[in-house]
N, C-alpha and C positions, 0 to 999 in steps of 0.2 A: 955603762951609762950611770953616772952618779946622780942621785936624787936626794932632795931634802926630806922626803917622806918615804919611809919603808912600806907604808900601805900602798902608796902610788907605785912604788918599785915592784911590789908583788903583783899588783893588778896588771902592770905593763908586761911583766914576765909571763903571766898566764895568757894574756891576749896575744902576745907575740908567738905563741905556740900554734896558733891557727895557720892553716896553709896560706902562703902568699902575704903574710903579715910580718913585717920586720919590726925591730924595736922602735924606730921613729914613727911608723904608722900606728903602732900599738900605743905609743905615748900620746899621739894626737887624739886617738879614740878615747883613751882614758880621761884626758883633759876635757874633751867634749862632754863626756858623761858627767864630769864634775860641774859643768855649767848648767846641766839640765835639772829640772825639779827632781827631788828624791824619789817621788812616786813613779816617775818615768823610768828611772834606773831599776826600780823594784819590779816594774812590769816586764822589763827586758830580762832580768834575772829569773823571774818567775816563769816566763815563757820558755826559756832555755831549760830550766830544771824540769818543768812539766813535760817538755818534749823528750828529754833524756830518760825520764822515769816511766812514762806512759806509752810511748810510741811502740808499735808492734810491727812484726813482719808477717805479711799475708801467708797463711798456711798453704795456699795453692801456688802462688807465683813468687813468693819471697820479696815482693815489693813492700815498701813501707806503708803502714796503714794505722788508722786509729782503732780499728776493730780487727777481728780474726781474719775476715775475708775482705780484701781491698775493694774499693768501689769499681775498679775495672773488671775484676773477676766476677763481682756480684751483679754487674750490669747485664740484664737479659737481652739487650740489643747487640752485644758483642758476639762475634763468631768464635765460639769456644773450640772450634775444630782447627783454627789457625793459631799457632804459637810462634811468637817472635822471641828468639833467644838473645838476650843482651847480657853485657858484663855486669853493669851495676844500675842502681836506681836513677842516676843522672841520665842514662840512655833512655829509660822509659819516659822521663820527662821531655827529653829532646824529641822523641818520636811522637809523643802525644801532642806536642805543640804544632805538628804539621797538620793535624786533624785528618789524616789520610789513611791511617791504619785502624781497622775495625775489629781486629782479632784480639787475642790476649797475649800476655807476656810470660816469660820465665827468666828470672834474674839469677844468674849464676853466682854472683858475689865475687867475681874476679876471673882471671884467665890462668890456664896451666902455664907455669913458669918455673922450671927446675932451678934456674939461677937464683930465684927468690925463695925457693923451698916450697912452692905451691904446686901440689899434685891434685889429681882428679878427686881424691877423697875429701879434699878441703873445700870443694865447690859443690853447688847444688845440682849435681849431675844425676845422681841416683833418682831423685824425685822426678826429674824430667823424663828419664827413661821409663819410669813407672807410668807416667802420664801417657806416653806414646803407646805403651803396651795395653792400655785400656781399650784401644780401638776407636776412641772418640776423635783422636787427632787425625786430620787429613793432610796437614802441611806444617812443616817446621821451617821457619825462616831464620837463618843464621845472620845475626846483625852485630857481630863483634867487630872491633876495629881491625883494619888491614895490616896487622903486625904479625911477626912470626909466632908470638904467643897466641894471638887471636886465631890464626890459621891452624895452629896445633890443637887448640881447644875445639874448634869446629870439627876437625878431622876425627878427633877422639870420640866426640859425641856421635858423629856420623857412623863410625864403626860399631857403636853400641846399638844403633837402631836401624841399620841398613837392611836387616832381614824383615823389617816391618813394612807393610804395604801403605807407605805414605810418601808424599812429595817432600823432597828436601831442596830448599833453595837458599840462595845467598843474596844479600843486597847488592845492587849493581855498583860497579866501581866508580860511581860519580863522586864517592868519598875518596880522597887521595890516600894512597898507601901510607900507613903510619899515622893517619889522622884519627882522632877520637871523635865519636859520634856527637858528643855534647857540644863540640865546637863547630860543627857543620851548620850552614845556614838552613833554614826550614825548607826552602824550595828544593835545594840539592838533596837533602835528606829524604824529603817526601818522594821525590822522583826515584831515588835509589831503592825505596821500598816498593813503589809501584812497578818499576821495571826490573824487579829481581830476576835472577837467572837460576837455572838448575844448579845445585851444588856441585855436581860432577863437572860441569862446564867451568865453574869458578876455580876448581882445582887445576884444570888443564892450563889456565891462564897464568899460573905461577911459575 
């Protein structure tokens, strides 16, 4: 895409690296910013830079946070004995939007995927197992997507903690196989959490 300005060309190239943003959309966004007051563009750039430099990951659940312990983990009204295991931060947001889950979370940071070179050691599994072994946890809810990688990850974690005296459950299959949690509607996702099933039963259905 030939442009009369190298500055614009560089901006478009950077914007187009964002997921789902092609060169044409990047150009529209860049031209839109050019029409805005300079201070508005500075606010956007400042907010992005501040987020990148200062955002933290909760030391307890690995969710994003502005402080060491996220608001969910620090909330005294949440049931600390029920942990919902999710793949990433977007899943926490999706479940929170249902307003139906009152426990806490554990963000793995991905799924076991040998094809992509992702093994258990690259995920936040060790800290989850350590939590379970403290004796505080009563139930672990597996809320990973219904894919081969998700099921493999669930089973790996289950094997690590099956000797512990806790309930292990999986979200009900109201979420279609292969679907990601973040794209499920709130009603379906909420019901899948409320009507969760014993993890052993979920394995038999595969």
